[in-house]
ZADOFI-792324 format. One record per atom (N, C-alpha, C): residue in one letter; x, y, z. Coordinates in steps of 0.2 Angstrom, whole numbers, padded with zeros to 4 digits, always signed. Layout:
% residues N
AXYZ...
END
This chain:
% residues 166
X+0003-0007-0001X-0001+0000-0001X+0005+0006-0001X+0002+0011-0003X+0007+0017-0004X+0007+0022+0003X+0012+0026+0004X+0012+0028+0012X+0004+0034+0014X-0001+0036+0007X-0004+0039+0008X-0010+0036+0009X-0011+0029+0009X-0018+0024+0011X-0015+0020+0022X-0010+0021+0020X-0008+0020+0028X-0005+0023+0033X-0007+0022+0039X-0004+0029+0045X+0000+0020+0049X+0005+0022+0053X+0006+0020+0055X+0011+0023+0062X+0007+0021+0070X+0010+0023+0074X+0014+0018+0079X+0019+0021+0082X+0020+0016+0088X+0020+0020+0096X+0018+0015+0099X+0018+0018+0109X+0023+0014+0111X+0027+0018+0116X+0033+0014+0120X+0031+0015+0128X+0032+0010+0130X+0029+0012+0138X+0036+0008+0142X+0033+0010+0148X+0039+0003+0154X+0035-0001+0156X+0037-0007+0158X+0033-0013+0161X+0034-0013+0169X+0033-0018+0174X+0037-0019+0180X+0038-0024+0179X+0038-0028+0175X+0041-0034+0172X+0049-0033+0171X+0054-0037+0175X+0060-0036+0177X+0063-0037+0169X+0061-0044+0167X+0064-0048+0161X+0063-0042+0156X+0057-0039+0153X+0057-0033+0149X+0052-0029+0152X+0059-0022+0154X+0057-0018+0157X+0053-0013+0153X+0056-0014+0145X+0051-0007+0140X+0049-0012+0133X+0042-0011+0134X+0038-0014+0127X+0035-0010+0123X+0034-0009+0117X+0028-0004+0113X+0026-0009+0108X+0018-0006+0106X+0015-0008+0102X+0015-0003+0096X+0012-0008+0090X+0013-0003+0084X+0006-0004+0081X+0003+0000+0080X-0005+0002+0077X-0002+0004+0069X-0006+0000+0065X-0007+0002+0060X-0014+0002+0057X-0015+0009+0052X-0022+0010+0051X-0022+0008+0043X-0025+0001+0041X-0025+0004+0033X-0028+0005+0028X-0034+0010+0032X-0039+0012+0029X-0039+0020+0032X-0040+0025+0029X-0042+0031+0033X-0048+0032+0033X-0052+0034+0039X-0058+0037+0037X-0060+0043+0040X-0054+0046+0042X-0054+0052+0045X-0057+0059+0043X-0056+0063+0045X-0059+0069+0041X-0053+0071+0037X-0054+0076+0034X-0049+0079+0029X-0044+0084+0033X-0038+0087+0030X-0034+0092+0032X-0037+0097+0029X-0035+0103+0033X-0040+0110+0030X-0034+0114+0033X-0031+0116+0029X-0026+0123+0032X-0026+0128+0026X-0028+0134+0030X-0029+0135+0039X-0034+0131+0042X-0034+0130+0049X-0043+0127+0050X-0046+0135+0051X-0042+0141+0053X-0048+0147+0054X-0046+0154+0050X-0049+0158+0050X-0047+0163+0044X-0047+0169+0050X-0041+0172+0053X-0044+0179+0057X-0041+0185+0055X-0046+0190+0055X-0043+0196+0051X-0041+0201+0056X-0044+0200+0062X-0042+0207+0067X-0050+0211+0067X-0044+0217+0068X-0048+0222+0066X-0046+0226+0061X-0051+0228+0056X-0049+0230+0051X-0054+0236+0051X-0050+0245+0049X-0056+0250+0050X-0058+0250+0041X-0063+0252+0041X-0066+0253+0034X-0064+0257+0029X-0061+0262+0033X-0056+0268+0028X-0049+0263+0025X-0048+0258+0028X-0043+0258+0027X-0041+0253+0020X-0046+0250+0018X-0050+0244+0013X-0053+0250+0008X-0050+0250-0001X-0053+0254-0004X-0062+0249-0005X-0066+0256-0004X-0073+0256-0005X-0074+0251-0010X-0078+0244-0007X-0082+0238-0013X-0076+0234-0015X-0070+0236-0010X-0067+0229-0012X-0066+0223-0007X-0065+0219-0007X-0065+0213-0002X-0060+0210-0001X-0058+0205+0003X-0053+0204+0005X-0051+0194+0004X-0047+0193+0001X-0048+0184-0001X-0042+0181+0003X-0045+0175+0004X-0042+0169+0007X-0041+0161+0001X-0036+0160+0002X-0037+0154+0000X-0035+0148+0005X-0038+0144+0006X-0040+0137+0012X-0038+0130+0006X-0035+0127+0009X-0031+0121+0006X-0035+0114+0010X-0035+0108+0002X-0040+0103+0008X-0035+0097+0005X-0033+0093+0011X-0030+0088+0010X-0034+0081+0012X-0032+0077+0008X-0035+0070+0009X-0029+0065+0009X-0030+0061+0016X-0025+0056+0017X-0028+0047+0016X-0034+0049+0016X-0037+0042+0013X-0036+0040+0007X-0036+0035+0005X-0034+0032-0002X-0041+0026-0006X-0045+0027-0009X-0044+0031-0013X-0046+0041-0011X-0044+0046-0012X-0045+0052-0009X-0053+0055-0010X-0058+0053-0006X-0067+0055-0006X-0066+0062-0006X-0072+0063-0012X-0075+0069-0016X-0077+0074-0010X-0077+0081-0010X-0080+0087-0010X-0084+0089-0013X-0092+0085-0009X-0098+0087-0012X-0101+0095-0011X-0097+0100-0006X-0102+0103-0005X-0099+0109+0001X-0100+0116-0002X-0095+0121+0003X-0101+0126+0004X-0101+0128+0010X-0108+0132+0011X-0107+0138+0015X-0106+0145+0017X-0104+0147+0025X-0114+0151+0027X-0110+0150+0032X-0116+0151+0039X-0118+0161+0037X-0113+0164+0034X-0115+0169+0035X-0116+0174+0024X-0121+0171+0019X-0117+0171+0013X-0116+0180+0011X-0119+0181+0017X-0119+0191+0011X-0114+0196+0015X-0109+0192+0021X-0102+0192+0024X-0095+0188+0021X-0098+0181+0021X-0091+0178+0020X-0096+0171+0014X-0093+0174+0008X-0092+0169+0004X-0088+0166+0000X-0091+0159-0001X-0085+0154-0001X-0086+0150-0010X-0081+0147-0013X-0081+0144-0019X-0076+0140-0019X-0079+0135-0021X-0073+0128-0019X-0069+0127-0028X-0065+0127-0029X-0060+0123-0035X-0056+0117-0034X-0058+0116-0039X-0054+0108-0039X-0049+0108-0041X-0043+0105-0039X-0036+0104-0040X-0037+0103-0049X-0032+0106-0051X-0028+0105-0057X-0027+0100-0060X-0024+0094-0055X-0021+0090-0059X-0025+0083-0053X-0027+0076-0055X-0032+0074-0052X-0027+0069-0046X-0019+0068-0047X-0015+0066-0043X-0010+0072-0039X-0013+0078-0038X-0011+0084-0036X-0010+0081-0029X-0003+0080-0027X+0000+0078-0018X+0003+0086-0015X+0004+0085-0009X+0004+0089-0005X+0005+0085+0003X+0010+0087+0005X+0013+0086+0010X+0009+0084+0016X+0004+0079+0018X-0002+0077+0021X-0005+0074+0017X-0008+0074+0011X-0011+0069+0007X-0012+0072+0002X-0018+0069-0001X-0020+0074-0008X-0022+0078-0009X-0022+0083-0013X-0024+0090-0013X-0032+0087-0015X-0036+0088-0013X-0044+0087-0015X-0049+0095-0018X-0046+0100-0017X-0049+0107-0017X-0045+0111-0014X-0047+0116-0015X-0046+0124-0012X-0050+0127-0011X-0052+0132-0007X-0056+0136-0005X-0055+0144-0008X-0059+0147-0012X-0058+0155-0007X-0062+0158-0007X-0060+0159+0000X-0064+0165+0005X-0063+0171+0005X-0071+0174+0002X-0072+0181+0003X-0073+0185+0006X-0071+0189+0009X-0073+0193+0016X-0075+0201+0015X-0083+0202+0016X-0086+0207+0013X-0083+0214+0017X-0077+0220+0016X-0074+0223+0019X-0081+0230+0017X-0084+0232+0014X-0091+0237+0015X-0096+0237+0018X-0094+0235+0023X-0099+0236+0030X-0096+0233+0037X-0096+0239+0041X-0092+0240+0048X-0097+0232+0053X-0094+0230+0056X-0096+0225+0061X-0094+0218+0062X-0096+0217+0066X-0092+0211+0069X-0092+0204+0063X-0086+0202+0062X-0087+0194+0058X-0086+0189+0062X-0090+0185+0062X-0093+0178+0064X-0094+0172+0062X-0091+0168+0057X-0096+0163+0053X-0091+0157+0051X-0095+0151+0050X-0091+0147+0051X-0094+0143+0043X-0088+0142+0039X-0088+0138+0033X-0088+0132+0036X-0094+0128+0032X-0095+0120+0030X-0092+0117+0027X-0090+0111+0026X-0086+0107+0018X-0089+0102+0020X-0092+0099+0015X-0098+0093+0015X-0092+0085+0011X-0089+0081+0013X-0087+0076+0011X-0090+0071+0009X-0092+0069+0004X-0094+0061+0002X-0093+0057+0007X-0098+0053+0008X-0097+0048+0014X-0098+0049+0021X-0098+0056+0023X-0095+0055+0030X-0103+0062+0033X-0107+0061+0037X-0111+0065+0041X-0109+0071+0043X-0103+0072+0044X-0104+0078+0049X-0098+0082+0044X-0100+0087+0042X-0095+0094+0039X-0088+0094+0043X-0082+0096+0039X-0078+0099+0042X-0080+0108+0041X-0076+0108+0048X-0080+0116+0052X-0074+0123+0049X-0074+0128+0047X-0070+0132+0047X-0072+0139+0049X-0069+0143+0054X-0072+0150+0058X-0067+0156+0055X-0072+0159+0053X-0070+0166+0049X-0073+0172+0056X-0068+0175+0059X-0069+0179+0064X-0066+0187+0061X-0067+0191+0063X-0066+0197+0063X-0070+0204+0065X-0068+0211+0064X-0072+0215+0066X-0069+0222+0061X-0076+0223+0056X-0073+0229+0051X-0078+0234+0057X-0072+0240+0058X-0073+0245+0063X-0073+0251+0057X-0079+0255+0060X-0082+0262+0055X-0077+0267+0059X-0074+0273+0054X-0072+0276+0054X-0072+0280+0063X-0077+0280+0065X-0082+0286+0068X-0083+0281+0074X-0083+0277+0079X-0088+0273+0082X-0086+0273+0088X-0094+0272+0093X-0094+0273+0101X-0095+0267+0104X-0090+0266+0111X-0090+0260+0112X-0095+0260+0119X-0098+0256+0123X-0103+0253+0119X-0106+0256+0113X-0110+0254+0110X-0116+0256+0105X-0121+0258+0107X-0122+0254+0114X-0129+0256+0118X-0129+0255+0124X-0132+0262+0127X-0131+0264+0136X-0139+0263+0137X-0139+0256+0142X-0146+0256+0146X-0147+0260+0153X-0151+0265+0153X-0151+0267+0160X-0156+0264+0163X-0156+0264+0170X-0162+0261+0174X-0171+0267+0174X-0174+0263+0174X-0182+0267+0173X-0183+0270+0182X-0178+0265+0185X-0182+0266+0192X-0175+0266+0196X-0178+0273+0200X-0172+0272+0205X-0175+0273+0212X-0173+0270+0218X-0174+0269+0224X-0181+0269+0225X-0186+0265+0221X-0193+0266+0220X-0195+0269+0217X-0193+0277+0214X-0199+0282+0209X-0195+0283+0205X-0200+0285+0200X-0197+0283+0191X-0193+0290+0192X-0187+0290+0185X-0183+0295+0186X-0185+0299+0184
END
């Protein structure tokens, strides 16, 4: 089998047997069914001033999807839970046997963040993989800050003071 389709790990430990003070167990997984590797695992843009980005321009990031299973699994679809602020597009690899460290490249995601509206960005991108019930998740966080902003945005005052209205 190719190194892509198997995974081997050794666990070494000490025993209380005087004749065999150390032992090891070799674990070999011949077919990997786990999750794909997502690089990077999250996108954090921090605080970006609304005026620092030219009006109407967006910020794009690339996410690489790698799979160590043999054969590699197909990406069924990708979606954002906030498509007005965070857009995501799946791009198939140029070659069907494009490899990278950590597996076969199954695709890349172009993640575009809308920078024209101020406010908090807290979105999740879901990567649905063929044959898996649970999608992979990629967090996208940050804040687009208006040129002038008051913190906190709201102030709540009490309606009563010591039993009488204000």
